[in-house]
Phi, psi and omega in degrees: 000149178228155171264120189238137172251126182219165173282170180294335178274005175095003178290124182288125179259316182202149175222146180225151175293140181201123183221075179292148179299315177201168182250074181261115177056224182264006187298327181251038181286146175251135183233143173283149168288161182295334180267357178073014182259001183205162174242143176249140183199173174244111182283156178303321184294336181210065186290353180279354183232163178257134182238152179243130176247106177296136181287338178285355177111186183094173182286156175293155183243126178288128184261314180258158178221056182279143174285321177264173188285158175258134180253239180284142181221157173201161182251157172293163182301327180274356179077011184261348181227152183243129170251133183204158168266148179235149184242139174219143178250125175241138176209145175232150177243132180235128177261125178250125179242156178054039178280130180238000000 
């Protein structure tokens, strides 16, 4: 699978490797930067973080460094702030013996 930027008539402008595990809701949404010079996305290899792909080329840049997972995200109109849902898994194990 690829992340593709194209014109409305289908002319290919740029393509990047992109392989999300699945397309469930907004978790794998792709967003434009406010200046239109980059795309933000969550790659399959590290879906817990947000990455930026400059359209002029080069490697993607990791934007967030959350310990817990990143869910749905969006930017403020000026592109300076990030609103997002975050995911964390908590679990405890309790052993019950001699239960009657």
